[in-house]
C-alpha positions in Angstrom: -14.2 81.4 114.6 -12.5 80.1 117.6 -10.2 82.6 119.6 -7.3 80.4 119.0 -7.6 80.3 115.1 -8.4 84.2 115.5 -4.7 84.5 117.0 -3.3 81.7 114.3 -5.0 83.5 111.9 -3.6 87.0 113.1 -0.1 85.9 113.7 0.3 84.7 110.1 -0.7 88.0 109.1 1.8 89.9 111.2 4.6 87.9 110.3 3.7 87.5 106.6 4.8 91.8 106.5 7.3 91.0 109.4 9.2 95.1 108.9 5.7 97.0 108.6 4.6 94.6 111.6 8.0 96.3 113.6 7.4 99.6 113.1 3.9 99.7 114.2 5.1 98.0 117.6 7.8 100.2 117.4 5.6 103.6 117.8 4.1 101.7 120.8 6.8 100.9 122.8 8.5 104.0 122.6 5.4 105.8 123.4 4.6 103.0 126.9 8.1 102.9 127.8 8.7 106.5 127.7 5.3 106.8 129.9 6.7 104.3 132.4 9.7 106.4 132.8 8.9 109.4 133.2 6.1 108.6 136.2 8.9 107.1 137.4 10.7 110.2 137.7 7.8 112.0 138.8 7.6 109.1 141.3 10.5 109.2 141.6 11.2 113.1 142.8 7.7 113.4 144.7 9.5 110.4 147.2 12.9 112.1 147.3 10.9 115.6 148.0 8.5 113.5 151.0 11.9 111.7 152.3 14.4 114.8 152.4 11.8 116.8 154.1 11.1 114.6 156.4 15.0 114.1 157.2 14.5 117.5 158.2 11.5 117.3 161.7 8.6 115.9 160.5 6.4 118.3 162.8 8.7 120.9 162.6 7.8 124.9 162.6 9.0 127.6 162.0 8.4 131.0 162.5 9.5 134.6 160.7 8.6 138.5 161.2 6.4 138.9 158.2 7.6 140.3 155.0 5.1 142.6 152.3 5.8 144.5 149.3 4.8 148.2 149.5 6.4 149.8 145.6 7.4 146.7 144.6 10.0 146.6 147.4 9.8 143.6 150.0 9.9 144.9 153.2 9.8 143.6 156.9 7.8 144.3 159.5 9.4 146.8 162.4 7.9 143.5 164.8 11.1 141.0 165.5 11.5 138.4 167.8 13.1 138.1 170.2 14.4 135.4 173.7 11.5 136.5 175.7 9.6 135.1 172.5 11.0 131.9 173.1 10.5 131.6 176.6 6.9 132.0 176.6 6.5 129.4 173.8 8.5 127.0 175.2 6.6 127.9 178.8 3.0 128.5 177.3 2.8 126.0 174.7 0.6 123.2 175.0 0.8 121.6 171.6 4.5 122.3 171.4 7.0 120.0 172.6 10.6 121.4 171.6 11.6 125.4 171.0 14.9 127.1 169.6 16.1 130.2 168.2 18.0 130.0 165.0 20.5 133.0 164.7 23.0 133.1 162.4 26.2 134.5 160.9 28.1 134.5 157.8 32.0 134.1 157.6 35.7 131.8 156.7 35.8 129.2 159.7 38.7 128.7 159.5 41.7 125.4 161.1 45.4 126.0 160.1 45.4 126.0 157.2 42.6 125.2 155.8 39.1 126.9 155.7 35.6 126.4 154.9 33.1 129.0 153.6 30.6 127.2 156.2 28.0 129.3 158.0 27.8 129.7 162.0 24.4 128.9 163.4 23.0 130.3 166.3 20.7 127.2 168.3 19.3 125.8 171.4 19.7 121.8 172.5 16.1 121.6 171.2 17.3 122.3 167.8 18.7 118.6 167.1 15.8 117.0 168.4 13.6 119.2 165.7 16.0 118.4 163.1 16.1 115.2 164.0 20.5 115.5 163.9 22.5 112.7 166.8 25.2 113.6 168.3 28.7 111.3 167.3 31.3 112.1 169.2 31.0 114.0 172.0 28.4 116.3 173.4 25.6 119.2 172.4 26.1 122.6 174.5 24.3 123.2 177.4 21.9 125.9 177.2 22.1 127.4 180.3 25.8 126.7 181.6 26.9 127.2 178.1 25.2 130.6 177.9 27.5 133.0 175.1 30.2 130.1 175.9 32.9 129.8 172.5 32.3 126.5 171.5 30.1 124.6 168.7 29.2 121.2 167.3 30.4 121.0 164.1 28.9 118.0 160.7 30.7 115.1 159.2 31.5 117.6 156.2 33.3 120.6 158.3 34.9 117.7 159.8 36.8 116.2 156.4 37.1 120.5 155.5 39.0 121.2 159.1 40.4 118.1 160.6 41.3 116.0 157.2 43.9 114.7 159.6 42.5 114.0 163.4 39.5 114.1 165.1 38.4 117.5 165.7 37.2 117.1 169.7 38.5 120.0 172.1 39.9 121.6 169.1 39.5 125.2 168.1 37.8 126.3 164.6 38.7 130.7 164.4 35.9 132.2 163.3 35.5 136.0 162.7 38.5 136.0 164.6 36.5 134.4 167.6 37.9 130.8 168.5 35.7 128.5 169.2 36.0 125.2 171.2 34.8 121.9 169.3 33.1 119.7 171.9 30.4 117.9 169.9 30.4 116.2 165.9 27.0 115.3 164.4 25.7 111.9 162.5 25.4 112.6 158.9 22.5 113.1 156.8 23.7 113.6 154.0 21.4 117.0 151.4 18.3 118.3 152.3 15.1 119.0 150.6 17.1 121.8 148.6 20.2 120.1 148.0 21.9 121.7 150.6 24.1 119.9 152.6 22.7 119.3 155.4 26.5 118.1 157.6 28.4 121.2 156.5 26.6 123.1 159.5 28.3 124.4 162.4 26.5 124.8 166.2 27.1 127.5 168.8 24.5 129.1 171.8 22.6 131.5 170.0 23.2 134.1 173.0 26.9 133.8 171.3 26.0 134.5 168.0 23.5 137.5 169.5 25.8 138.7 171.3 29.7 137.8 169.9 29.6 138.0 166.3 25.8 140.5 165.6 25.7 142.3 168.5 22.2 142.0 168.6 18.9 141.3 170.8 16.7 140.2 167.4 16.2 136.5 167.0 15.8 135.6 162.7 14.0 132.4 163.5 12.4 130.6 165.5 11.8 126.7 164.6 9.2 124.6 167.2 8.5 120.6 167.1 4.8 120.2 167.3 4.1 116.9 170.1 2.6 114.6 167.2 1.8 114.7 163.8 -2.3 116.4 163.0 -1.2 118.9 166.1 0.0 121.7 163.1 -2.7 124.0 162.9 -3.6 123.4 166.7 0.3 124.4 166.8 0.4 127.1 164.3 -2.4 129.2 166.0 -1.1 128.6 169.8 1.9 130.3 169.0 0.6 133.4 167.0 -2.2 133.4 170.0 1.1 133.7 172.1 3.0 136.0 169.9 0.7 138.5 170.0 -0.9 139.0 173.4 2.6 139.5 174.0 2.4 142.7 171.9 -1.5 143.6 172.8 -1.5 142.8 169.0 -4.9 144.5 167.3 -4.1 145.2 163.8 -5.6 143.1 161.3 -2.8 142.0 159.6 -0.3 138.8 161.5 2.8 140.2 162.9 4.8 136.7 161.8 4.3 134.2 159.5 4.2 130.6 160.5 5.2 127.4 158.2 4.9 124.0 158.6 7.0 121.5 157.5 3.1 119.3 156.5 2.7 122.7 154.0 6.1 122.8 153.1 6.1 118.6 152.3 1.8 119.8 150.5 3.5 122.3 148.6 6.3 120.5 147.0 4.7 117.0 146.4 1.9 119.5 144.2 4.8 121.2 142.4 6.6 117.3 141.9 2.8 116.0 140.7 2.4 118.8 138.6 4.9 118.4 136.7 4.8 114.8 136.4 1.2 115.7 135.0 2.8 117.3 132.3 5.7 114.9 131.2 3.6 111.9 131.3 1.5 114.4 128.5 4.0 114.9 126.3 5.3 111.2 126.4 1.6 110.2 126.3 1.7 112.1 122.7 4.0 109.6 121.4 1.8 106.7 122.9 -1.2 108.6 119.7 0.8 108.6 117.5 1.7 104.8 118.1 -1.8 104.5 118.0 -2.6 106.4 114.3 0.7 104.5 113.1 -1.7 101.3 114.1 -4.7 102.2 112.4 -2.5 103.7 109.8 -0.8 99.9 109.6 -4.8 98.6 109.0 -6.0 100.6 106.5 -2.8 99.1 104.5 -3.7 95.5 105.6 -7.3 95.5 104.6 -6.2 97.2 101.1 -4.3 94.7 100.5 -6.6 91.6 101.3 -9.6 93.0 100.4 -9.2 89.8 97.8 -8.7 87.3 100.7 -11.4 88.9 103.0 -14.1 88.3 100.1 -12.5 84.7 99.5 -13.3 84.2 103.0 -16.4 85.6 103.3 -17.1 83.9 100.0 -16.3 80.3 102.1 -18.6 81.0 104.6 -16.9 83.6 107.0 -19.2 85.9 108.4 -18.3 89.2 109.3 -18.2 89.2 112.1 -14.7 86.8 111.6 -13.4 89.1 110.0 -13.9 92.4 112.4 -12.7 90.0 115.5 -9.7 89.2 112.8 -8.5 92.3 111.9 -9.4 93.4 115.7 -7.0 90.9 116.6 -4.5 91.6 114.5 -4.1 95.9 115.5 -4.7 94.5 119.5 -1.7 92.3 119.7 0.1 94.5 117.6 -0.8 97.6 120.4 -0.3 94.2 123.1 3.3 93.3 122.4 4.7 96.9 122.1 3.2 97.8 125.6 5.5 94.8 127.4 8.4 95.9 125.2 7.9 98.8 126.1 7.1 98.3 129.8 10.4 96.1 130.0 12.3 98.9 128.1 10.6 102.2 130.8 11.8 99.8 134.0 14.8 99.0 132.5 15.8 102.7 131.0 14.6 103.6 134.7 17.0 101.6 136.1 19.5 103.2 133.6 19.2 106.6 134.9 18.7 105.7 138.5 22.5 103.7 138.4 24.2 105.8 136.3 23.0 109.5 137.1 21.7 108.9 140.5 18.3 110.2 140.0 15.6 109.6 142.0 13.1 107.2 139.6 10.2 104.8 141.1 8.4 102.8 138.9 5.5 101.8 140.6 3.4 98.7 139.9 0.2 101.3 139.1 2.0 102.6 135.8 2.9 99.6 134.5 -1.0 98.2 135.5 -2.2 101.0 133.3 -0.1 101.1 130.5 -0.8 97.4 129.2 -4.4 98.5 129.9 -3.9 101.0 128.1 -2.3 99.6 125.8 -5.1 97.3 125.2 -7.4 100.1 125.0 -5.6 101.5 122.4 -5.3 98.2 119.8 -9.4 98.4 120.8 -9.6 102.2 119.8 -7.6 102.6 117.1 -8.3 98.7 115.2 -11.8 99.2 115.8 -12.7 101.4 112.4 -10.4 99.4 109.7 -11.3 96.0 111.2 -15.7 97.2 110.6 -14.8 98.8 107.2 -12.9 95.1 106.3 -16.2 93.1 107.7 -18.8 95.6 105.9 -16.9 94.7 102.0 -19.4 93.2 99.7 -18.0 89.7 98.8 -18.5 89.7 95.5 -16.9 93.1 95.1 -13.9 92.0 97.6 -13.4 89.3 95.1 -13.5 91.6 91.9 -11.0 94.3 93.5 -6.9 94.1 91.8 
């Protein structure tokens, strides 16, 4: 039989039992739609993580005092970061483009009757370059001229919370009873890699936080920026060498921990990939169930049409023709379910993105693979029933009641 004849016969058989065909197709539709949606969720999550991490600086490096666990309790090493470490890295490191300390203080920012529990961060001007912040209005403080100055630069969330009615430039924020004059505002950046608001920030010179707020010489973190992508590893080794040399460090353990943005992106995307794989496997189970449903329906169809098969064989149909006929029916059910499932999966992904504002990315690869899986499902689960039909004895088939 020609392929066109096989398709016509298969279509007639499928439309003869519309409800049964619909239920078979529905199983594939649900499976494919679930796979498309789960893959879109995983890809969207991975892309969102990359975008958010990139917005915080693609070549960023973070240095912290090393912490270990003794007796089940996390302790911090006796070695702390100092302002001289920042100066040494700035002057000696060849693979570092920018460096800034980070010292924080917690409290309430108050302006008149408005207040905001925003963390105060002491930084140098290089921090804006490292973390991709930009000045929208006013100026950034000068590292030399504004040492210990009571000035600050604020994000857009702080502007909205503390200055809802006017321009904040030149006005004063009280933080722990210390007045800070607003000399600049930052352009909006939105949410960060862990959902924190990157616009809810108050930046002031790090010496101001060290001396006026915390009364300490210790620096909690140092942020750096490598000279370009691919230099993170060299920059990390160089920084550790500089810090160890300053302290004449000879112990086998490192006095500090250094994190790179590349490492954090890799770690986060690996976690996202694992979650996406788990979700896809769970969704794939429903596709497997749909395939089993096709096999069950084809078995029933072969049993019901045994006499028809015997009659076709009696008038000259070969076993190969019978096999292809039932195989075509199975593949058509699977592909029809696949097409509807792909459309439903894409539609559901877009609906979730629009309504719930979740990151959803439907990749062309997932669509092509889903369609291919549907074809394989139709062949795999339809082969055995079709083979059984083709092996029927014509005489016994004609006697079947």
